[in-house]
PyMOL Python script that loads the backbone (N, CA, C, O; Angstrom):
from pymol import cmd

cmd.read_pdbstr("""\
ATOM      1  N   MET A   1     137.817 -90.177  91.521  1.00  0.00           N
ATOM      2  CA  MET A   1     137.459 -90.484  91.564  1.00  0.00           C
ATOM      3  C   MET A   1     135.631 -90.191  90.053  1.00  0.00           C
ATOM      4  O   MET A   1     135.786 -89.009  89.747  1.00  0.00           O
ATOM      5  N   SER A   2     134.486 -90.646  89.336  1.00  0.00           N
ATOM      6  CA  SER A   2     133.774 -90.104  88.815  1.00  0.00           C
ATOM      7  C   SER A   2     132.813 -90.926  90.023  1.00  0.00           C
ATOM      8  O   SER A   2     133.061 -91.746  90.907  1.00  0.00           O
ATOM      9  N   MET A   3     130.851 -89.793  89.230  1.00  0.00           N
ATOM     10  CA  MET A   3     130.334 -90.104  89.174  1.00  0.00           C
ATOM     11  C   MET A   3     129.680 -92.123  89.331  1.00  0.00           C
ATOM     12  O   MET A   3     129.496 -92.970  90.205  1.00  0.00           O
ATOM     13  N   SER A   4     129.623 -92.042  88.567  1.00  0.00           N
ATOM     14  CA  SER A   4     129.630 -93.266  87.778  1.00  0.00           C
ATOM     15  C   SER A   4     130.113 -94.442  88.123  1.00  0.00           C
ATOM     16  O   SER A   4     129.772 -95.465  87.529  1.00  0.00           O
ATOM     17  N   THR A   5     131.052 -94.441  89.227  1.00  0.00           N
ATOM     18  CA  THR A   5     132.375 -95.264  89.289  1.00  0.00           C
ATOM     19  C   THR A   5     132.072 -95.203  91.207  1.00  0.00           C
ATOM     20  O   THR A   5     132.713 -95.916  91.978  1.00  0.00           O
ATOM     21  N   LEU A   6     131.265 -94.463  91.549  1.00  0.00           N
ATOM     22  CA  LEU A   6     130.590 -94.480  93.168  1.00  0.00           C
ATOM     23  C   LEU A   6     128.813 -94.677  92.800  1.00  0.00           C
ATOM     24  O   LEU A   6     128.216 -94.863  93.861  1.00  0.00           O
ATOM     25  N   SER A   7     127.979 -94.681  91.734  1.00  0.00           N
ATOM     26  CA  SER A   7     127.039 -95.537  91.537  1.00  0.00           C
ATOM     27  C   SER A   7     126.912 -96.771  90.825  1.00  0.00           C
ATOM     28  O   SER A   7     125.903 -97.229  90.290  1.00  0.00           O
ATOM     29  N   LEU A   8     128.108 -97.267  90.888  1.00  0.00           N
ATOM     30  CA  LEU A   8     127.624 -99.010  90.239  1.00  0.00           C
ATOM     31  C   LEU A   8     127.522-100.641  91.593  1.00  0.00           C
ATOM     32  O   LEU A   8     127.812-101.240  92.628  1.00  0.00           O
ATOM     33  N   SER A   9     127.020-100.514  90.652  1.00  0.00           N
ATOM     34  CA  SER A   9     126.278-101.657  91.722  1.00  0.00           C
ATOM     35  C   SER A   9     127.310-102.361  93.068  1.00  0.00           C
ATOM     36  O   SER A   9     128.301-101.795  93.529  1.00  0.00           O
ATOM     37  N   SER A  10     126.862-103.494  93.447  1.00  0.00           N
ATOM     38  CA  SER A  10     127.573-104.177  93.950  1.00  0.00           C
ATOM     39  C   SER A  10     128.073-105.018  93.733  1.00  0.00           C
ATOM     40  O   SER A  10     128.899-105.569  94.460  1.00  0.00           O
ATOM     41  N   ALA A  11     127.586-105.482  92.285  1.00  0.00           N
ATOM     42  CA  ALA A  11     127.806-106.613  91.449  1.00  0.00           C
ATOM     43  C   ALA A  11     129.445-106.672  90.612  1.00  0.00           C
ATOM     44  O   ALA A  11     130.327-107.521  90.488  1.00  0.00           O
ATOM     45  N   HIS A  12     129.200-105.071  90.103  1.00  0.00           N
ATOM     46  CA  HIS A  12     130.781-104.357  89.640  1.00  0.00           C
ATOM     47  C   HIS A  12     131.085-104.874  90.621  1.00  0.00           C
ATOM     48  O   HIS A  12     131.157-106.100  90.534  1.00  0.00           O
ATOM     49  N   VAL A  13     131.353-104.357  91.768  1.00  0.00           N
ATOM     50  CA  VAL A  13     131.916-103.903  93.598  1.00  0.00           C
ATOM     51  C   VAL A  13     132.717-104.770  93.609  1.00  0.00           C
ATOM     52  O   VAL A  13     133.877-104.361  93.659  1.00  0.00           O
ATOM     53  N   GLU A  14     132.608-105.652  93.586  1.00  0.00           N
ATOM     54  CA  GLU A  14     133.109-107.774  93.805  1.00  0.00           C
ATOM     55  C   GLU A  14     133.345-108.000  92.745  1.00  0.00           C
ATOM     56  O   GLU A  14     133.375-109.203  92.488  1.00  0.00           O
ATOM     57  N   ALA A  15     133.590-107.180  91.762  1.00  0.00           N
ATOM     58  CA  ALA A  15     133.345-108.627  90.571  1.00  0.00           C
ATOM     59  C   ALA A  15     135.474-108.059  90.304  1.00  0.00           C
ATOM     60  O   ALA A  15     136.015-108.657  89.374  1.00  0.00           O
ATOM     61  N   PRO A  16     136.452-106.962  91.152  1.00  0.00           N
ATOM     62  CA  PRO A  16     138.000-107.066  90.500  1.00  0.00           C
ATOM     63  C   PRO A  16     137.914-108.828  91.836  1.00  0.00           C
ATOM     64  O   PRO A  16     138.212-110.017  91.725  1.00  0.00           O
ATOM     65  N   ALA A  17     137.511-108.206  92.595  1.00  0.00           N
ATOM     66  CA  ALA A  17     137.604-109.774  93.327  1.00  0.00           C
ATOM     67  C   ALA A  17     137.400-110.709  93.780  1.00  0.00           C
ATOM     68  O   ALA A  17     137.761-111.382  94.746  1.00  0.00           O
ATOM     69  N   ARG A  18     136.540-110.752  92.730  1.00  0.00           N
ATOM     70  CA  ARG A  18     136.296-112.308  91.739  1.00  0.00           C
ATOM     71  C   ARG A  18     136.856-113.134  90.755  1.00  0.00           C
ATOM     72  O   ARG A  18     137.237-114.304  90.791  1.00  0.00           O
ATOM     73  N   LEU A  19     136.828-112.223  89.801  1.00  0.00           N
ATOM     74  CA  LEU A  19     138.140-112.594  88.966  1.00  0.00           C
ATOM     75  C   LEU A  19     139.161-112.292  89.486  1.00  0.00           C
ATOM     76  O   LEU A  19     139.925-112.494  88.542  1.00  0.00           O
ATOM     77  N   LEU A  20     140.160-111.743  90.784  1.00  0.00           N
ATOM     78  CA  LEU A  20     141.632-112.200  91.224  1.00  0.00           C
ATOM     79  C   LEU A  20     141.468-113.895  91.620  1.00  0.00           C
ATOM     80  O   LEU A  20     142.359-114.686  91.312  1.00  0.00           O
ATOM     81  N   ARG A  21     139.859-114.455  92.544  1.00  0.00           N
ATOM     82  CA  ARG A  21     140.143-115.496  92.926  1.00  0.00           C
ATOM     83  C   ARG A  21     139.988-116.389  91.420  1.00  0.00           C
ATOM     84  O   ARG A  21     140.650-117.400  91.184  1.00  0.00           O
ATOM     85  N   LEU A  22     139.401-116.040  90.871  1.00  0.00           N
ATOM     86  CA  LEU A  22     139.458-117.014  89.555  1.00  0.00           C
ATOM     87  C   LEU A  22     140.435-117.140  88.825  1.00  0.00           C
ATOM     88  O   LEU A  22     140.740-118.127  88.156  1.00  0.00           O
ATOM     89  N   LEU A  23     141.137-115.849  88.943  1.00  0.00           N
ATOM     90  CA  LEU A  23     142.759-116.231  87.881  1.00  0.00           C
ATOM     91  C   LEU A  23     143.742-116.603  89.002  1.00  0.00           C
ATOM     92  O   LEU A  23     144.779-117.098  88.561  1.00  0.00           O
ATOM     93  N   SER A  24     143.683-116.494  90.311  1.00  0.00           N
ATOM     94  CA  SER A  24     144.054-117.399  90.595  1.00  0.00           C
ATOM     95  C   SER A  24     144.893-118.757  90.914  1.00  0.00           C
ATOM     96  O   SER A  24     145.986-119.092  91.368  1.00  0.00           O
ATOM     97  N   LEU A  25     143.085-119.625  90.123  1.00  0.00           N
ATOM     98  CA  LEU A  25     142.664-120.418  90.186  1.00  0.00           C
ATOM     99  C   LEU A  25     143.035-121.402  89.315  1.00  0.00           C
ATOM    100  O   LEU A  25     142.816-122.603  89.474  1.00  0.00           O
ATOM    101  N   ASN A  26     143.684-120.814  88.251  1.00  0.00           N
ATOM    102  CA  ASN A  26     144.446-120.950  87.077  1.00  0.00           C
ATOM    103  C   ASN A  26     145.404-120.911  87.046  1.00  0.00           C
ATOM    104  O   ASN A  26     145.883-122.025  86.834  1.00  0.00           O
ATOM    105  N   LYS A  27     146.280-119.967  87.173  1.00  0.00           N
ATOM    106  CA  LYS A  27     147.357-119.725  88.445  1.00  0.00           C
ATOM    107  C   LYS A  27     148.019-120.431  86.702  1.00  0.00           C
ATOM    108  O   LYS A  27     147.168-121.064  86.077  1.00  0.00           O
ATOM    109  N   PRO A  28     149.234-120.321  86.121  1.00  0.00           N
ATOM    110  CA  PRO A  28     150.059-121.224  85.546  1.00  0.00           C
ATOM    111  C   PRO A  28     151.166-121.885  86.382  1.00  0.00           C
ATOM    112  O   PRO A  28     150.800-121.569  87.514  1.00  0.00           O
ATOM    113  N   ALA A  29     152.161-122.521  86.519  1.00  0.00           N
ATOM    114  CA  ALA A  29     153.183-122.678  87.625  1.00  0.00           C
ATOM    115  C   ALA A  29     153.958-122.400  87.235  1.00  0.00           C
ATOM    116  O   ALA A  29     154.001-123.011  86.167  1.00  0.00           O
ATOM    117  N   ALA A  30     155.228-121.487  87.359  1.00  0.00           N
ATOM    118  CA  ALA A  30     156.483-120.994  87.508  1.00  0.00           C
ATOM    119  C   ALA A  30     157.353-121.508  87.473  1.00  0.00           C
ATOM    120  O   ALA A  30     158.304-121.266  88.216  1.00  0.00           O
ATOM    121  N   THR A  31     157.324-122.847  86.157  1.00  0.00           N
ATOM    122  CA  THR A  31     158.335-123.676  86.387  1.00  0.00           C
ATOM    123  C   THR A  31     159.732-123.762  84.838  1.00  0.00           C
ATOM    124  O   THR A  31     160.740-124.461  84.733  1.00  0.00           O
ATOM    125  N   GLY A  32     159.213-122.856  84.025  1.00  0.00           N
ATOM    126  CA  GLY A  32     159.427-121.389  83.158  1.00  0.00           C
ATOM    127  C   GLY A  32     159.050-122.557  81.569  1.00  0.00           C
ATOM    128  O   GLY A  32     159.549-122.558  80.443  1.00  0.00           O
ATOM    129  N   VAL A  33     158.263-123.185  82.032  1.00  0.00           N
ATOM    130  CA  VAL A  33     157.798-123.984  81.037  1.00  0.00           C
ATOM    131  C   VAL A  33     156.354-123.604  80.076  1.00  0.00           C
ATOM    132  O   VAL A  33     155.212-123.511  80.525  1.00  0.00           O
ATOM    133  N   THR A  34     156.731-123.444  78.813  1.00  0.00           N
ATOM    134  CA  THR A  34     155.553-122.762  78.289  1.00  0.00           C
ATOM    135  C   THR A  34     153.976-123.806  78.572  1.00  0.00           C
ATOM    136  O   THR A  34     153.809-124.992  78.290  1.00  0.00           O
ATOM    137  N   THR A  35     152.979-122.802  79.232  1.00  0.00           N
ATOM    138  CA  THR A  35     152.294-123.413  78.795  1.00  0.00           C
ATOM    139  C   THR A  35     150.503-122.779  78.181  1.00  0.00           C
ATOM    140  O   THR A  35     150.544-121.916  77.304  1.00  0.00           O
ATOM    141  N   LEU A  36     149.741-123.027  78.446  1.00  0.00           N
ATOM    142  CA  LEU A  36     148.168-122.738  78.157  1.00  0.00           C
ATOM    143  C   LEU A  36     147.673-121.958  78.364  1.00  0.00           C
ATOM    144  O   LEU A  36     147.751-121.516  79.510  1.00  0.00           O
ATOM    145  N   ALA A  37     147.332-121.683  77.955  1.00  0.00           N
ATOM    146  CA  ALA A  37     146.597-119.648  78.379  1.00  0.00           C
ATOM    147  C   ALA A  37     145.487-120.180  79.759  1.00  0.00           C
ATOM    148  O   ALA A  37     145.448-121.365  80.092  1.00  0.00           O
ATOM    149  N   ARG A  38     144.986-119.546  80.169  1.00  0.00           N
ATOM    150  CA  ARG A  38     144.318-119.260  81.077  1.00  0.00           C
ATOM    151  C   ARG A  38     142.496-119.178  80.650  1.00  0.00           C
ATOM    152  O   ARG A  38     141.785-118.296  80.168  1.00  0.00           O
ATOM    153  N   ARG A  39     142.251-120.621  81.131  1.00  0.00           N
ATOM    154  CA  ARG A  39     140.709-120.758  80.005  1.00  0.00           C
ATOM    155  C   ARG A  39     139.921-120.645  81.494  1.00  0.00           C
ATOM    156  O   ARG A  39     140.010-121.471  82.403  1.00  0.00           O
ATOM    157  N   ILE A  40     138.823-118.924  81.501  1.00  0.00           N
ATOM    158  CA  ILE A  40     136.966-119.192  82.402  1.00  0.00           C
ATOM    159  C   ILE A  40     136.698-118.420  82.214  1.00  0.00           C
ATOM    160  O   ILE A  40     136.937-117.239  81.965  1.00  0.00           O
ATOM    161  N   SER A  41     135.501-119.811  82.454  1.00  0.00           N
ATOM    162  CA  SER A  41     134.101-119.347  81.400  1.00  0.00           C
ATOM    163  C   SER A  41     133.347-118.133  81.627  1.00  0.00           C
ATOM    164  O   SER A  41     133.131-117.706  82.761  1.00  0.00           O
ATOM    165  N   SER A  42     132.947-117.573  80.578  1.00  0.00           N
ATOM    166  CA  SER A  42     131.691-116.160  80.971  1.00  0.00           C
ATOM    167  C   SER A  42     130.900-115.970  81.744  1.00  0.00           C
ATOM    168  O   SER A  42     130.466-114.946  82.271  1.00  0.00           O
ATOM    169  N   GLN A  43     130.602-117.395  81.870  1.00  0.00           N
ATOM    170  CA  GLN A  43     129.936-117.872  82.838  1.00  0.00           C
ATOM    171  C   GLN A  43     130.409-117.181  84.626  1.00  0.00           C
ATOM    172  O   GLN A  43     130.427-116.105  85.224  1.00  0.00           O
ATOM    173  N   ALA A  44     130.587-117.992  84.757  1.00  0.00           N
ATOM    174  CA  ALA A  44     131.590-117.674  85.979  1.00  0.00           C
ATOM    175  C   ALA A  44     132.143-116.128  86.114  1.00  0.00           C
ATOM    176  O   ALA A  44     131.952-115.504  87.158  1.00  0.00           O
ATOM    177  N   LEU A  45     132.856-115.536  84.973  1.00  0.00           N
ATOM    178  CA  LEU A  45     132.864-113.666  85.159  1.00  0.00           C
ATOM    179  C   LEU A  45     132.083-112.902  85.474  1.00  0.00           C
ATOM    180  O   LEU A  45     132.104-111.965  86.271  1.00  0.00           O
ATOM    181  N   LEU A  46     130.822-113.596  84.359  1.00  0.00           N
ATOM    182  CA  LEU A  46     129.494-112.937  84.469  1.00  0.00           C
ATOM    183  C   LEU A  46     129.098-112.553  85.516  1.00  0.00           C
ATOM    184  O   LEU A  46     129.345-111.523  86.142  1.00  0.00           O
ATOM    185  N   GLU A  47     128.198-113.746  85.812  1.00  0.00           N
ATOM    186  CA  GLU A  47     127.948-114.000  87.170  1.00  0.00           C
ATOM    187  C   GLU A  47     125.946-113.918  86.717  1.00  0.00           C
ATOM    188  O   GLU A  47     125.291-113.353  87.594  1.00  0.00           O
ATOM    189  N   GLY A  48     125.342-114.298  85.809  1.00  0.00           N
ATOM    190  CA  GLY A  48     124.954-113.526  85.544  1.00  0.00           C
ATOM    191  C   GLY A  48     123.714-112.132  85.234  1.00  0.00           C
ATOM    192  O   GLY A  48     122.526-111.936  84.979  1.00  0.00           O
ATOM    193  N   ALA A  49     125.005-111.435  85.480  1.00  0.00           N
ATOM    194  CA  ALA A  49     124.988-110.285  85.134  1.00  0.00           C
ATOM    195  C   ALA A  49     125.323-109.679  83.740  1.00  0.00           C
ATOM    196  O   ALA A  49     126.148-110.476  83.294  1.00  0.00           O
ATOM    197  N   ARG A  50     125.196-109.020  83.108  1.00  0.00           N
ATOM    198  CA  ARG A  50     125.207-108.842  81.313  1.00  0.00           C
ATOM    199  C   ARG A  50     126.587-107.929  81.046  1.00  0.00           C
ATOM    200  O   ARG A  50     127.263-107.909  80.018  1.00  0.00           O
ATOM    201  N   GLU A  51     126.807-107.148  82.337  1.00  0.00           N
ATOM    202  CA  GLU A  51     128.129-106.333  82.099  1.00  0.00           C
ATOM    203  C   GLU A  51     129.255-105.737  83.459  1.00  0.00           C
ATOM    204  O   GLU A  51     129.167-105.084  84.500  1.00  0.00           O
ATOM    205  N   LEU A  52     130.532-106.607  82.465  1.00  0.00           N
ATOM    206  CA  LEU A  52     131.452-106.223  83.183  1.00  0.00           C
ATOM    207  C   LEU A  52     133.157-105.350  83.502  1.00  0.00           C
ATOM    208  O   LEU A  52     134.117-105.628  82.784  1.00  0.00           O
ATOM    209  N   VAL A  53     133.272-104.364  84.605  1.00  0.00           N
ATOM    210  CA  VAL A  53     133.628-103.489  84.651  1.00  0.00           C
ATOM    211  C   VAL A  53     135.047-104.580  84.647  1.00  0.00           C
ATOM    212  O   VAL A  53     135.370-105.500  85.398  1.00  0.00           O
ATOM    213  N   ILE A  54     135.933-103.744  82.943  1.00  0.00           N
ATOM    214  CA  ILE A  54     137.437-104.449  84.101  1.00  0.00           C
ATOM    215  C   ILE A  54     138.846-103.542  84.002  1.00  0.00           C
ATOM    216  O   ILE A  54     139.307-103.371  82.873  1.00  0.00           O
ATOM    217  N   GLN A  55     139.491-102.997  85.069  1.00  0.00           N
ATOM    218  CA  GLN A  55     140.071-101.918  85.339  1.00  0.00           C
ATOM    219  C   GLN A  55     141.927-102.567  84.626  1.00  0.00           C
ATOM    220  O   GLN A  55     142.390-103.708  84.652  1.00  0.00           O
ATOM    221  N   HIS A  56     142.276-101.830  84.314  1.00  0.00           N
ATOM    222  CA  HIS A  56     143.691-101.680  82.969  1.00  0.00           C
ATOM    223  C   HIS A  56     144.524-100.759  83.427  1.00  0.00           C
ATOM    224  O   HIS A  56     143.956 -99.802  83.953  1.00  0.00           O
ATOM    225  N   GLN A  57     145.682-100.727  83.405  1.00  0.00           N
ATOM    226  CA  GLN A  57     146.319 -98.776  83.810  1.00  0.00           C
ATOM    227  C   GLN A  57     145.602 -98.096  83.822  1.00  0.00           C
ATOM    228  O   GLN A  57     145.649 -97.065  83.150  1.00  0.00           O
ATOM    229  N   GLY A  58     144.862 -98.343  84.428  1.00  0.00           N
ATOM    230  CA  GLY A  58     144.146 -96.921  84.720  1.00  0.00           C
ATOM    231  C   GLY A  58     143.413 -96.761  83.686  1.00  0.00           C
ATOM    232  O   GLY A  58     143.197 -95.564  83.499  1.00  0.00           O
ATOM    233  N   SER A  59     142.762 -97.670  82.657  1.00  0.00           N
ATOM    234  CA  SER A  59     141.859 -97.606  82.394  1.00  0.00           C
ATOM    235  C   SER A  59     140.529 -98.297  82.360  1.00  0.00           C
ATOM    236  O   SER A  59     140.769 -99.504  82.382  1.00  0.00           O
ATOM    237  N   GLU A  60     139.014 -98.050  82.307  1.00  0.00           N
ATOM    238  CA  GLU A  60     137.949 -99.268  82.288  1.00  0.00           C
ATOM    239  C   GLU A  60     137.619 -99.811  80.803  1.00  0.00           C
ATOM    240  O   GLU A  60     137.416 -99.269  79.716  1.00  0.00           O
ATOM    241  N   TYR A  61     137.668-101.356  81.351  1.00  0.00           N
ATOM    242  CA  TYR A  61     136.884-101.654  79.702  1.00  0.00           C
ATOM    243  C   TYR A  61     135.537-102.714  80.765  1.00  0.00           C
ATOM    244  O   TYR A  61     135.173-103.188  81.841  1.00  0.00           O
ATOM    245  N   HIS A  62     135.174-102.355  78.335  1.00  0.00           N
ATOM    246  CA  HIS A  62     133.653-103.084  79.663  1.00  0.00           C
ATOM    247  C   HIS A  62     133.016-104.366  79.189  1.00  0.00           C
ATOM    248  O   HIS A  62     132.059-104.220  78.427  1.00  0.00           O
ATOM    249  N   LEU A  63     133.386-105.643  79.513  1.00  0.00           N
ATOM    250  CA  LEU A  63     131.897-106.958  79.239  1.00  0.00           C
ATOM    251  C   LEU A  63     131.220-106.818  78.873  1.00  0.00           C
ATOM    252  O   LEU A  63     130.397-106.942  79.780  1.00  0.00           O
ATOM    253  N   ARG A  64     130.660-106.563  77.934  1.00  0.00           N
ATOM    254  CA  ARG A  64     129.086-106.927  77.824  1.00  0.00           C
ATOM    255  C   ARG A  64     128.686-108.363  76.689  1.00  0.00           C
ATOM    256  O   ARG A  64     129.133-108.662  75.582  1.00  0.00           O
ATOM    257  N   LEU A  65     127.621-109.031  77.607  1.00  0.00           N
ATOM    258  CA  LEU A  65     127.468-110.051  76.893  1.00  0.00           C
ATOM    259  C   LEU A  65     125.651-109.191  75.555  1.00  0.00           C
ATOM    260  O   LEU A  65     124.737-108.515  76.028  1.00  0.00           O
ATOM    261  N   THR A  66     125.772-109.562  74.159  1.00  0.00           N
ATOM    262  CA  THR A  66     125.054-108.546  73.769  1.00  0.00           C
ATOM    263  C   THR A  66     123.540-109.977  73.897  1.00  0.00           C
ATOM    264  O   THR A  66     123.496-110.964  74.631  1.00  0.00           O
ATOM    265  N   ARG A  67     122.713-109.575  73.055  1.00  0.00           N
ATOM    266  CA  ARG A  67     120.675-110.275  73.123  1.00  0.00           C
ATOM    267  C   ARG A  67     121.452-111.550  72.218  1.00  0.00           C
ATOM    268  O   ARG A  67     120.821-112.600  72.338  1.00  0.00           O
ATOM    269  N   ASN A  68     122.203-111.626  71.685  1.00  0.00           N
ATOM    270  CA  ASN A  68     122.581-112.937  70.631  1.00  0.00           C
ATOM    271  C   ASN A  68     123.865-113.521  71.592  1.00  0.00           C
ATOM    272  O   ASN A  68     124.734-114.080  70.924  1.00  0.00           O
ATOM    273  N   ASP A  69     124.056-113.484  72.727  1.00  0.00           N
ATOM    274  CA  ASP A  69     124.886-113.926  73.249  1.00  0.00           C
ATOM    275  C   ASP A  69     126.296-114.418  72.736  1.00  0.00           C
ATOM    276  O   ASP A  69     127.080-115.365  72.800  1.00  0.00           O
ATOM    277  N   LYS A  70     126.055-112.758  72.005  1.00  0.00           N
ATOM    278  CA  LYS A  70     128.020-112.523  71.827  1.00  0.00           C
ATOM    279  C   LYS A  70     128.790-111.441  73.018  1.00  0.00           C
ATOM    280  O   LYS A  70     128.143-110.776  73.827  1.00  0.00           O
ATOM    281  N   LEU A  71     130.143-111.443  72.924  1.00  0.00           N
ATOM    282  CA  LEU A  71     130.797-110.903  73.802  1.00  0.00           C
ATOM    283  C   LEU A  71     131.407-109.620  73.572  1.00  0.00           C
ATOM    284  O   LEU A  71     132.458-109.670  72.932  1.00  0.00           O
ATOM    285  N   ILE A  72     130.944-108.300  73.992  1.00  0.00           N
ATOM    286  CA  ILE A  72     132.041-107.456  73.767  1.00  0.00           C
ATOM    287  C   ILE A  72     132.779-106.998  74.215  1.00  0.00           C
ATOM    288  O   ILE A  72     132.789-106.863  75.439  1.00  0.00           O
ATOM    289  N   LEU A  73     133.770-106.533  73.406  1.00  0.00           N
ATOM    290  CA  LEU A  73     135.431-105.206  74.866  1.00  0.00           C
ATOM    291  C   LEU A  73     134.711-104.760  74.106  1.00  0.00           C
ATOM    292  O   LEU A  73     134.097-105.246  73.157  1.00  0.00           O
ATOM    293  N   THR A  74     134.822-103.064  74.836  1.00  0.00           N
ATOM    294  CA  THR A  74     135.269-101.924  75.080  1.00  0.00           C
ATOM    295  C   THR A  74     135.954-101.075  75.707  1.00  0.00           C
ATOM    296  O   THR A  74     136.006-101.053  76.937  1.00  0.00           O
ATOM    297  N   LYS A  75     136.384-100.508  75.177  1.00  0.00           N
ATOM    298  CA  LYS A  75     136.476 -98.714  75.967  1.00  0.00           C
ATOM    299  C   LYS A  75     136.365 -97.796  76.826  1.00  0.00           C
ATOM    300  O   LYS A  75     136.699 -96.644  76.545  1.00  0.00           O
TER     301      LYS A  75
END
""", "prot")
cmd.dss("prot")
cmd.show_as("cartoon", "prot")
cmd.util.cbc("prot")
cmd.orient("prot")
């Protein structure tokens, strides 16, 4: 674990659990029928923060809200 991971704010620490809760609310039914993609608002993900760290297959991705209200996802 790197030093930057240890110094993350509580918002970053709580984000994975919050994301999992949000995703479980929109989970598609296991019927074998093709469903629409899940939709989650950026406000629900970011909760007032300007950045969210997403862990995926051992890598960290940063979802950032720019000054122009655009979203950027970087590795």
